[in-house]
N, C-alpha and C positions, 0 to 999 in steps of 0.2 A: 881772365877768362877770357877765349876767343869767342865772338860772336857765332854763335850756333846756328843762325836763321843764316848767315852767310856760306855756310858750307853745308847745310844739310839741305838737299836738293831732293827733284821727288821723285828718285829711285836709287839715289845712294849717297854719300858724303863725299866730298870735294872744294879741294882750297890750296891754297898757294901756303908751301912747306916754311916753316920755320912764324910765317904771317899769321895765316888764318887754322894752318893744321903744325899741332907739336905733339912729343912725347907725353906731354902730358893729359893733352882732349883725349888723344888718342887713347891711353891706358884707364879714364874715365870712362870711354866709351865704350871700351872692352869691357869694363865689369856691368854696364849699364844693358849691354849684348848680351850678357850671361844671366841678369836677373832675367831678361826677357825672356829666353827660351830654355829657362829653367823653372819657370813661371809654371803652378798643376794645374790651372785651368783650361784643360782639353789640351794640354801641350803634349805633345809625342817626342820631342827631343831628349837624346839622354844628355849624362852628365861630362857633356866634353864637347867642344868645336874645334874643330879643322881651319887651320891657318897656312895661305898661301900666299906668295907677294911675288910683284915683277921685279926686273932690270933695276929701277931706278933707284939712285943712289940713296934715296932715303926710305925705299920701302922696307929692307931687312928691319932697320930700328924701330920702324913705326909697327911692324909687325911684331915684336919682340914687346914693346909697350902694350899693345891691345893685348898681345898673350899675356901679361903680366896682370891687367887690368881683369881677364875673365880667370885667371888662379886665384887672384886676392876671392872670389867668388866662391872657392872652392871645387871649379868645375876644372877640368884635364883639358891640356891639348895636346890636339896631332899636329905639328909644324911639317906641311908638306914642301919648304920651300920655294925655290923657284918654279911658278906654274903659270901658266893660261889662265882666264877666267874659267875660259871652260873647265880645263883641267880642273881649277877645283869645284867646280859642278860636280865633274864628275867626281872626285870624291867627297864632296856633302850625299851625294847620292848612293855611292859605292857604298860606303861606311854610314850611311844613316844617320848624319850629324850634320846641326849648323855648323855655318861654313863663316869666314869674314876673306876676301880677296884683296889684296892690299897692289891698286893701279890707278892711275889715273887716265887709262884708255888710249888716247889721242892727243890728251894735252901736252902742252910744254913741259917741257924739264923741271920746271920748277912746283910744279903743282905733284900733288897724290890723294887718293882719296880711298875708299871705302867699300867695296860691292858685299853687301851683306844675302845670306841668305839664312833659312829655316831649312831643318831634315830634311833630305829630299830635294835639296837644290828648289825648296819652294820658297820663290820672291818674298823683299821684304820692302818695302817702299814706305811711302811719307804715310799710306792708310793704313799700313800692314805691319807697324812697326818703330818707323821711321822715328816718326811723331812723340812714341813713349819713350826712346832712347834720349829725344831731345828735351821732353822735360825733365828725364831723369835725371842728367845730368848738369840742365839750370839748377836741380833745389837743390842738387849737390850728395855725392855719391859715399854714403857712410861706409865708415869701416868693415869689411869681411870677413869671413871667418879663417880665409886661407886654405891652404891645403891642396890646392891642384900642383901637378905637372904637367912640366913639359917633353911632348916625345917624339921624335923625329923619324918621319916617314916618307921614302920615294917613292912616288905614285906614279910617273911617266912611263914605265913600262906597262903598268897595269893598265893605265888609260891608252896607249896607244892600242894595246890587246883589244880592249873593251869595242872601241873607235871600229876596228878594223872587223869585229866581230856581226858589226848593225850592218857593215855592205860588202855583199857579196863581189871583189874583186876578179874574181878567176877567171881566166879566158881573156882578158884584156889583151888588146896589142900593145908594143912597145910606144910609151910616147916621152915626148923632151920637152919639161916643164919647167918653164922659168917662176922663181916665187921673189919676193919681194919681201922679206918681214920687217921691212923699215928699222935695222938693230933693235925689235919689240921681240915678244917672245914665240914668237912664229921661228925663232932661229934656234927656239929650244925646242919648242914641240913637233914641228915637220919632219925632221932626222929621223925621231925616234917612231913616230906613224907611216913612213913611209918605206923604211926598212925592208928589202926583201922585195920590193914590189918593184915592177919591169917599166920604172920610171927612169927618165935621165934629166936629174935635177941641175937647172941652172939656177944655183943659190945668188942673192943680192942682199948683200946687209943682214947674214945670219949673226955676225958676232953683237954680242948683248951690249947696250950702250943708251942707255936713261938721258944721255944728254942729245940723244937722235943728230950724230954729227952729220946725215947724210940729204935728209929728206924729214918731215913733221911724216908721223905714221898715222896718218889720215886718208887713208887710200880713197876716200869720199872727194875729196878734192882733187882735181884731175892733174894739177901739178906735180903733182906725188907720186902721177904713174908714170910718168913722161920717161922717167930710169927703166921701167916694165916694160913699157913700150918698144923701148928702143931694145934691149935686152931678147925681147920676141923673135923682133923682126931680123937682127943679129946672126942669131944663132939658129933662126929655122925652128922655133920652136910649135908645138900644135897648140900650145895655150899660157898662159899667162897667173898668175894668181898672188894677191898682193892681201896682206894680212895686218889689221891693226895693231896699236901697241902691245895690248892683251889678249892679242891672237881670237877675239869673240868674232873677229867682223871677216867676210871672206870677198874681195873683190874677183873677179875674173876678167883678163881679156880676151878676145878670140888670135888664132893664128897671124890677120892682118895687125895685129895689136891696138883693134879698135876694142874700146872696152863694152860689156856688158851688164845691161842693166840689170839690178837686182831682182826686178821683178820678172825676168826670162826666166833667173836663173830658179825662183820660187815655184815658177811653172813647170821648169822643166823637175825640179825633187818634186813638185805635187805627182805628175805623174806616176814619175817612180814610185810612189809610196801606193797609189793609188792600183799598182799594176801588180802589187803586195796584199794589200787588202781594201777588195771595191766597193764600193759605196762607202768610204771614210769621208769624215771631216778635213776639212783644209781650213784653216786663219791665212784670212789675210788682211791689211792694216787699210784704212780709205784713201790714204795715196800711191797705193798699189796700181798700177796698171790694169785697165779693165782686161784685159789678157789673160789675166789669171783666173777670175772666176767663170769665164767663158771656158778656157781652158780646163778648168776642175772639172767643171758641168759637161763636157763634151765625153769626157774620160770615165763619166759615173759617179762624179764625186759628190759632194755638198762643200762650197764654198760658204765659208761666213765672214762677214764684214768685221772688223772690227776701229776701235781707237788706235790714236799711235802711241807706243810705249809696250816694254817689254811685260810690267805687271797685269795689262788687258790683257795681252795676247796671251799671258801665262793664266790668267785666272778664265781667260774664254774656252780655252784649251780644257782645264778641268770639267770646267762643265759642261763641254759638247763633246768630250773624250776624242779630239780632233787626232789625228796620227802625224800632223805635221803644218807648220805655223810659218810666214814669210813677212816683212818687212821692207822697204824699199831701201832702207839705211841699210842692207846686205845683213842683217840677224835676223837666222835661223831656226827654231826650233823644232825638238822632237819630242813626240812623247817617249818613246823610245832610250832618251838622253832626261828622262826624270822630266820632261818639258822645257826644258833648259837651252839655250843656242849655241850652237857650237859651230862659227865659221871653217875648223879642221874636216866634221863631220858633212857639210856638206861641199867643200873641194872633193870628198871621196866619190863624194854621190855624183859632181861635177866629170871625177876624172873615170869615173866607171860607163857614165854615160857615153861619152866621146870614146873608150875604149874599146867599147860593144859595138862600135857602128863604124864604118870608112871612112867616112866623110870628114873632112875639117870643120874646125868648130865653129865656123862662120855657119855653113851650111847647116849647122845640127840646131846650132840657137835661132835661126830665124824660123822654125819651125812654132815657138814661145813668143815671138813678138812680132806683135801686130799693129802698135799707133806709136805715133811721135807724142816728143814730150817735152815740154820745159826744162826737168829739172827745177831743183829748190832753188826760187827767189826770194830773199829778204829784202823787205822793207823798213826803215827805219821808220816812224811814226810815232807822233805826240798824242793820238789819239787814237790807241784800237778800238776800243767800242765803239766809237762816231765815226770812224772807216769803213768796221767793220757792217755797220748800220744801212751806210750810204751805198754800198757794194748790194746790200742784201735788196732793198729798196729799189736799185735799178734793174737789178734781173728778177725780180719778183714780178715786175709791172712788163714782163715779155711775154709772150704765149708761147704755149710749150714747154716751158721752163719748167725742170721741179727742182726744189731744194733739199736740202735736211742739215740739221746741225749737230750731227751727231761727236764730231770733232769740230770747232770750228763751222765754217761754211762749206756745203758742198754744192753744186751748183751743174747740173747735167741739161743740156742743151740741144735740141730736136734733132740740129746735123752728129751729133754722135760725143762731141765736146763736150770736157765737162774742166770744174776745175777744183780745187780746195783752197778755203783759205782759213788758216789758224793763226791765233795770237802764241806767243811766245807766255811763256811762263814765268822767264825769266829775264827777260829783256824785250824791251819797245819797239817790237817788233812782229812784224804779220810775215806770215811764211805760204808763199802762192807755186800752188803747180796746178800744171797745166797738160793735158791729154788729148789730143785728137787725132787727126782720121791721118789729117798729112801736116808736114811741119810748119804749111800756110796756115793752117787753121789755126795749128798753135798759135804763132804769131802776131794772128789777128783778135782772139781770144784775150792773150797775155796783157798786149796792147788795152784791150777793153779795160779788164779788170784796175792795171796797174795805173791806167787816166785816174781812176776812181780814188784808189788806195793813195796815190800821192798828190792828190789833189790840193788840200787845204797845210799848211806850214809844215811837211815832210820831206823826208830827204830820205835817200834810198841807197842800198849796195846790193847788189847780186853773191851769195854766197852757196858755198856748196857742201857743207858741214851741214849736219841734223844732231 
């Protein structure tokens, strides 16, 4: 049996197909998931599971094996076939069914994985079901009663209609928009969602191809935005949108081809949400720009800071009744979308905001961007805890510095600069994010922290993925 510890992550299941992930293990995971969601103790899930999959070559077979595991436990399966991850969340919420999405998001072609949720798109993570599934599979899955049936259902049109119902796009001016789907699921969902809108779409890599022949489907890496930036400039587009492989994240470039920070998008969408519901709560994670809580407060909202990670965001949204939440990784969460994240819904908000005013995107976005930042810098170290302790001791000794340890170490300096240093849960890395009033201050604080992080027997590399 495959090593489950290697593939069961904090928020999903992910591994190399054939080596770590095959039909047998997936069939057993499907059976264990069926048992989890049909457990009588406090369960609101019904006797069925909805399953979707992305365009990877291995996805249909793995999804079918998972369905076999579910039906072997006596539960039915609604198969929606090709889907983006947010389309699976839509199906889970719309049908009120627990769900499974087969995707490895932005990972290379040899990978695949499973994102699981309970009915209403409620997250299933390590502490909310994945641990139980892992234990059940390791113990061995006993024979089930069988009898479950698989029904196929296409929800693309319903998904598109629902998203459009959440954003009033009437009266927007015509826009030319370059869209890079990265050969991922955006090439399937975008045409359906934007059909009939006053948008002149310039499509890049809409062909579904899980081998990703043009570039990795990870827009967080600047190298994968180059083609989109060139297309925006060449065609005089008003905006550029880039989706990751499973299209649950959306990245934006302005009319000059310049990338727009996800924190800026978070602030923009938050103000739109607060215009509809004054005084509402907005969630942001602790590596998001400080401009987000400032702008939320200025618009009469209540900003609430949380740890990095979708399970923390969704839990906090449920506890606070938040209308919207944003992460610096370009995950955007909406209360009216079952508190799930949707890159496509965020894109509709951006397009609507741009289309309802006359200025170019760069001018619009400047209203929501106030500070300079480093981006995420990853350092490979031999002793995560030791390096963290050294950084903490160094800054704790400085006058006027504030520290907190909600998630890693966050340090706020008297001049308005701040940084967060977090250990990776899966690799020997420390992740550094720095923000300051200007680029010079960012560089100074970055170099001060990195000198401490990399001081003893450590190597380093800078990455742009999260």
